[in-house]
VEXDREN-2710 file (C-alpha; in Angstrom, 1 decimal):
% VEXDREN-2710
k/r/px/py/pz
1/UNK/-167.0/-14.6/5.2
2/UNK/-163.5/-13.1/5.1
3/UNK/-161.1/-12.5/2.1
4/UNK/-158.7/-15.7/3.2
5/UNK/-161.7/-17.8/4.1
6/UNK/-163.4/-17.3/0.4
7/UNK/-159.8/-17.8/-1.4
8/UNK/-159.0/-20.8/0.2
9/UNK/-162.9/-22.3/-0.6
10/UNK/-162.2/-21.0/-4.2
11/UNK/-159.1/-23.0/-4.0
12/UNK/-161.0/-26.1/-3.2
13/UNK/-163.3/-25.9/-5.9
14/UNK/-160.4/-25.0/-8.6
15/UNK/-159.4/-28.6/-10.1
16/UNK/-163.3/-29.7/-10.8
17/UNK/-163.7/-26.2/-12.3
18/UNK/-160.7/-26.5/-14.4
19/UNK/-161.6/-30.2/-15.3
20/UNK/-165.6/-29.1/-16.2
21/UNK/-164.3/-25.9/-18.4
22/UNK/-161.2/-27.8/-20.4
23/UNK/-164.1/-30.5/-21.0
24/UNK/-166.1/-28.1/-22.6
25/UNK/-163.8/-25.9/-24.2
26/UNK/-161.3/-28.4/-25.5
27/UNK/-158.1/-25.9/-24.6
28/UNK/-156.4/-25.8/-20.9
29/UNK/-155.2/-22.5/-21.8
30/UNK/-159.1/-21.1/-22.0
31/UNK/-160.1/-23.2/-19.2
32/UNK/-157.4/-21.3/-17.0
33/UNK/-159.0/-17.7/-18.1
34/UNK/-162.7/-19.0/-17.6
35/UNK/-162.0/-20.6/-13.9
36/UNK/-159.9/-16.9/-13.3
37/UNK/-162.9/-14.9/-14.7
38/UNK/-165.0/-17.0/-12.4
39/UNK/-162.9/-16.0/-9.1
40/UNK/-162.6/-12.3/-10.3
41/UNK/-166.7/-12.6/-10.3
42/UNK/-167.2/-14.2/-6.8
43/UNK/-164.3/-11.6/-5.5
44/UNK/-166.7/-8.9/-6.6
45/UNK/-169.6/-10.5/-5.6
46/UNK/-172.1/-7.8/-3.0
47/UNK/-175.1/-10.0/-3.4
48/UNK/-177.3/-11.9/-1.5
49/UNK/-175.0/-14.6/0.4
50/UNK/-173.7/-17.9/-1.6
51/UNK/-175.5/-20.9/0.0
52/UNK/-173.4/-23.5/-2.4
53/UNK/-170.7/-22.1/-3.9
54/UNK/-169.8/-25.3/-5.8
55/UNK/-173.1/-24.7/-7.8
56/UNK/-173.3/-20.9/-8.2
57/UNK/-168.9/-21.2/-9.5
58/UNK/-170.5/-24.0/-12.1
59/UNK/-173.1/-22.3/-13.0
60/UNK/-171.0/-18.9/-13.6
61/UNK/-167.9/-21.3/-15.2
62/UNK/-170.7/-22.6/-17.2
63/UNK/-171.8/-19.3/-18.2
64/UNK/-168.3/-17.9/-19.1
65/UNK/-168.0/-21.0/-21.4
66/UNK/-171.1/-20.9/-23.6
67/UNK/-170.1/-17.4/-24.1
68/UNK/-166.8/-18.5/-25.3
69/UNK/-167.7/-21.5/-27.8
70/UNK/-171.0/-18.4/-29.2
71/UNK/-167.7/-16.5/-29.7
72/UNK/-166.1/-19.3/-31.8
73/UNK/-168.9/-20.0/-33.6
74/UNK/-169.6/-16.7/-34.4
75/UNK/-165.8/-15.8/-35.9
76/UNK/-165.8/-19.4/-37.1
77/UNK/-163.2/-20.6/-35.2
78/UNK/-162.3/-23.9/-33.5
79/UNK/-160.9/-25.4/-30.0
80/UNK/-158.3/-26.9/-32.7
81/UNK/-157.3/-23.7/-34.3
82/UNK/-155.9/-22.5/-30.8
83/UNK/-155.4/-26.2/-29.1
84/UNK/-153.7/-26.6/-26.2
85/UNK/-154.9/-30.3/-25.3
86/UNK/-152.9/-32.0/-26.9
87/UNK/-153.1/-35.5/-27.0
88/UNK/-150.8/-38.1/-24.8
89/UNK/-148.4/-40.4/-27.0
90/UNK/-146.1/-42.4/-25.4
91/UNK/-144.1/-46.0/-26.6
92/UNK/-146.9/-48.4/-27.7
93/UNK/-145.6/-51.3/-25.0
94/UNK/-146.8/-54.0/-23.1
95/UNK/-146.3/-52.1/-19.8
96/UNK/-149.6/-50.7/-18.4
97/UNK/-147.7/-47.7/-17.1
98/UNK/-147.3/-46.9/-20.6
99/UNK/-151.1/-46.6/-20.9
100/UNK/-152.3/-44.6/-18.3
101/UNK/-154.2/-41.8/-19.3
102/UNK/-155.0/-38.6/-17.0
103/UNK/-158.5/-38.6/-15.6
104/UNK/-159.4/-35.2/-17.9
105/UNK/-157.7/-36.0/-21.4
106/UNK/-159.9/-35.6/-24.4
107/UNK/-159.0/-37.7/-27.6
108/UNK/-158.3/-36.5/-30.4
109/UNK/-161.1/-38.0/-32.0
110/UNK/-163.9/-36.8/-29.2
111/UNK/-162.4/-33.4/-29.5
112/UNK/-163.4/-33.1/-33.7
113/UNK/-167.0/-34.4/-32.1
114/UNK/-167.0/-32.0/-29.4
115/UNK/-166.2/-29.6/-32.2
116/UNK/-168.5/-30.4/-34.5
117/UNK/-171.7/-29.3/-31.7
118/UNK/-173.5/-26.3/-31.2
119/UNK/-172.0/-24.3/-27.9
120/UNK/-175.6/-25.2/-26.4
121/UNK/-175.4/-29.1/-27.2
122/UNK/-171.5/-29.2/-26.2
123/UNK/-172.0/-27.5/-22.9
124/UNK/-175.9/-29.4/-21.4
125/UNK/-173.5/-32.7/-22.9
126/UNK/-170.6/-32.0/-20.9
127/UNK/-172.0/-30.9/-17.7
128/UNK/-174.8/-33.5/-17.4
129/UNK/-172.8/-36.7/-19.0
130/UNK/-169.2/-35.8/-17.3
131/UNK/-170.2/-33.8/-14.4
132/UNK/-174.2/-35.1/-13.3
133/UNK/-174.9/-31.8/-13.2
134/UNK/-179.3/-31.5/-13.0
135/UNK/-180.6/-29.9/-15.7
136/UNK/-182.4/-27.6/-14.2
137/UNK/-179.1/-25.8/-13.4
138/UNK/-178.3/-26.5/-17.0
139/UNK/-181.0/-24.3/-17.9
140/UNK/-179.9/-21.3/-16.4
141/UNK/-176.4/-21.4/-17.5
142/UNK/-177.2/-21.8/-21.3
143/UNK/-180.6/-19.3/-21.1
144/UNK/-183.4/-22.0/-21.6
145/UNK/-185.4/-24.4/-19.9
146/UNK/-184.5/-27.6/-18.2
147/UNK/-186.7/-29.5/-20.9
148/UNK/-184.6/-28.0/-24.3
149/UNK/-181.6/-28.5/-21.9
150/UNK/-182.0/-32.0/-21.8
151/UNK/-183.3/-32.2/-25.4
152/UNK/-180.0/-30.7/-26.4
153/UNK/-177.7/-32.9/-23.9
154/UNK/-179.6/-35.7/-25.7
155/UNK/-178.6/-34.6/-29.3
156/UNK/-175.0/-34.1/-28.3
157/UNK/-175.1/-37.5/-27.0
158/UNK/-176.3/-39.2/-30.1
159/UNK/-173.5/-37.6/-32.1
160/UNK/-170.7/-38.5/-29.6
161/UNK/-172.4/-41.8/-30.1
162/UNK/-171.6/-42.1/-33.7
163/UNK/-168.3/-42.1/-33.0
164/UNK/-166.6/-45.4/-33.6
165/UNK/-166.0/-47.1/-30.4
166/UNK/-162.6/-49.4/-30.7
167/UNK/-163.6/-53.3/-30.1
168/UNK/-161.4/-56.3/-29.7
169/UNK/-158.2/-57.0/-27.4
170/UNK/-155.4/-54.4/-27.5
171/UNK/-153.3/-56.6/-29.1
172/UNK/-155.5/-57.4/-31.7
173/UNK/-155.8/-53.6/-32.5
174/UNK/-152.3/-53.0/-32.6
175/UNK/-151.5/-56.3/-35.1
176/UNK/-153.7/-54.1/-37.6
177/UNK/-152.0/-51.0/-37.0
178/UNK/-148.5/-52.7/-37.3
179/UNK/-150.5/-54.4/-40.7
180/UNK/-151.3/-51.1/-41.7
181/UNK/-147.5/-49.9/-41.5
182/UNK/-146.0/-52.9/-42.9
183/UNK/-148.7/-52.3/-46.1
184/UNK/-148.3/-48.9/-46.9
185/UNK/-143.8/-49.4/-46.6
186/UNK/-144.5/-52.3/-49.1
187/UNK/-146.5/-50.4/-51.3
188/UNK/-149.2/-53.5/-50.6
189/UNK/-152.2/-51.5/-52.1
190/UNK/-154.5/-54.5/-51.6
191/UNK/-153.3/-55.3/-48.4
192/UNK/-154.3/-51.6/-47.3
193/UNK/-157.8/-51.9/-48.9
194/UNK/-158.2/-55.3/-46.5
195/UNK/-157.0/-52.9/-43.4
196/UNK/-159.5/-50.3/-43.9
197/UNK/-163.3/-50.0/-43.2
198/UNK/-164.6/-49.2/-47.2
199/UNK/-166.7/-45.9/-45.1
200/UNK/-163.0/-45.1/-42.7
201/UNK/-163.5/-41.4/-41.6
202/UNK/-160.1/-39.8/-42.2
203/UNK/-160.3/-36.0/-40.1
204/UNK/-157.2/-34.1/-40.5
205/UNK/-155.9/-31.0/-38.7
206/UNK/-153.3/-28.7/-40.2
207/UNK/-151.7/-25.4/-38.9
208/UNK/-154.7/-23.5/-40.5
209/UNK/-157.8/-25.9/-40.8
210/UNK/-159.0/-29.3/-40.3
211/UNK/-161.2/-31.3/-42.8
212/UNK/-162.5/-34.6/-42.6
213/UNK/-162.3/-37.5/-45.7
214/UNK/-164.6/-40.4/-46.2
215/UNK/-163.7/-43.8/-47.9
216/UNK/-161.0/-45.5/-48.0
217/UNK/-159.5/-44.3/-51.4
218/UNK/-159.1/-41.2/-49.7
219/UNK/-156.9/-42.7/-47.3
220/UNK/-155.0/-45.0/-49.9
221/UNK/-154.4/-41.3/-52.5
222/UNK/-152.6/-40.0/-49.5
223/UNK/-150.3/-43.2/-49.0
224/UNK/-149.1/-43.3/-52.6
225/UNK/-148.3/-40.1/-52.4
226/UNK/-146.2/-40.6/-49.9
227/UNK/-142.4/-41.9/-50.1
228/UNK/-141.5/-44.2/-48.0
229/UNK/-137.7/-44.2/-48.8
230/UNK/-138.1/-40.5/-47.5
231/UNK/-139.9/-41.3/-44.4
232/UNK/-140.0/-43.2/-41.3
233/UNK/-142.9/-44.6/-39.6
234/UNK/-144.1/-46.5/-36.2
235/UNK/-146.5/-47.1/-33.9
236/UNK/-147.2/-45.3/-31.2
237/UNK/-149.5/-45.2/-28.2
238/UNK/-152.4/-41.8/-28.9
239/UNK/-154.1/-41.5/-25.8
240/UNK/-154.0/-45.3/-25.2
241/UNK/-155.1/-46.9/-28.5
242/UNK/-152.2/-47.5/-31.1
243/UNK/-151.2/-45.2/-33.8
244/UNK/-148.9/-44.0/-36.1
245/UNK/-146.5/-41.2/-35.5
246/UNK/-144.4/-39.8/-39.0
247/UNK/-140.7/-38.4/-39.0
248/UNK/-139.6/-36.8/-42.7
249/UNK/-136.0/-37.0/-43.8
250/UNK/-134.4/-34.8/-41.0
251/UNK/-135.9/-36.4/-38.1
252/UNK/-138.7/-34.0/-37.7
253/UNK/-141.9/-35.3/-36.7
254/UNK/-143.9/-34.4/-39.5
255/UNK/-147.3/-36.4/-38.6
256/UNK/-149.4/-37.8/-36.2
257/UNK/-152.1/-40.3/-36.4
258/UNK/-154.9/-41.7/-34.0
259/UNK/-156.0/-44.9/-35.2
260/UNK/-159.5/-46.2/-34.3
261/UNK/-159.7/-50.1/-35.1
262/UNK/-163.1/-52.3/-34.8
263/UNK/-163.8/-55.4/-36.0
264/UNK/-160.1/-55.9/-37.0
265/UNK/-160.5/-52.9/-39.0
266/UNK/-159.3/-49.1/-39.2
267/UNK/-162.6/-47.3/-39.0
268/UNK/-161.8/-44.2/-38.2
269/UNK/-158.7/-41.9/-38.3
270/UNK/-157.3/-38.7/-36.6
271/UNK/-154.2/-37.0/-37.9
272/UNK/-152.3/-33.9/-36.5
273/UNK/-150.2/-32.2/-39.7
274/UNK/-149.0/-29.4/-38.1
275/UNK/-144.9/-29.3/-37.5
276/UNK/-145.5/-26.3/-35.2
277/UNK/-147.7/-28.5/-33.0
278/UNK/-145.8/-31.7/-32.9
279/UNK/-142.4/-29.7/-32.1
280/UNK/-144.2/-28.5/-29.1
281/UNK/-145.4/-32.1/-27.8
282/UNK/-143.8/-34.7/-26.2
283/UNK/-143.1/-37.4/-28.7
284/UNK/-141.3/-40.4/-28.8
285/UNK/-138.3/-40.6/-31.0
286/UNK/-137.9/-42.7/-34.3
287/UNK/-136.5/-45.1/-32.8
288/UNK/-138.3/-48.0/-30.6
289/UNK/-136.8/-49.0/-27.2
END
């Protein structure tokens, strides 16, 4: 196979490889690095002829991803600390075009769940459940048997399935978020309590760390500390679901909150409270259209 033909064959595989790596790593920049390293390894390959280029490249990218995930674990790092896969934030209106997401978008809540998995679990789950890679191939990538790879994917799947999913019509979920905003502005804590699931989970992503709290009282405490006279907040769409964007007195975004609404209550919240990250994102303005 001549070099130009090899490069063309690789370019045909690049979009799929980028999607695999982005889903596994949660970072577009890291995914691009992984795919570029796979190209370098392919260009240097002098072994037996490659019979199935797609499978060979998936295996190489997978191994690069597992090495990256293991390095993060060893250094207590997280994709959330150097995150390039920002949520898609738009106006939350009835026009369906405003709710269309890219196929490889990874929501805030899902990224938090994936980041809690062990490297082998995460990669096994992504490769099998998202891209239908056989367990025999996954086992080779993560350095174990097909049976162990299947168990790793199963453990990851159980954790992912524990992530609460939205229920009810989108219109109803929007109404819950609107009611939450109105109650927060008015300081109606009784109404807020009725809108929050007693066991609501709240993930907070700041410039320095990620924290997780549970229980409606932790959310109420944050609302009590706020100053509605100096802040503005309104509903937006975060990865296709109703969320909340908050601006400070200077008009700069202060926080972005993805809301999961089920059974007429907010059951999970995931917030970005990092001015630098918010500043780089393409966000709607404080005035509704």
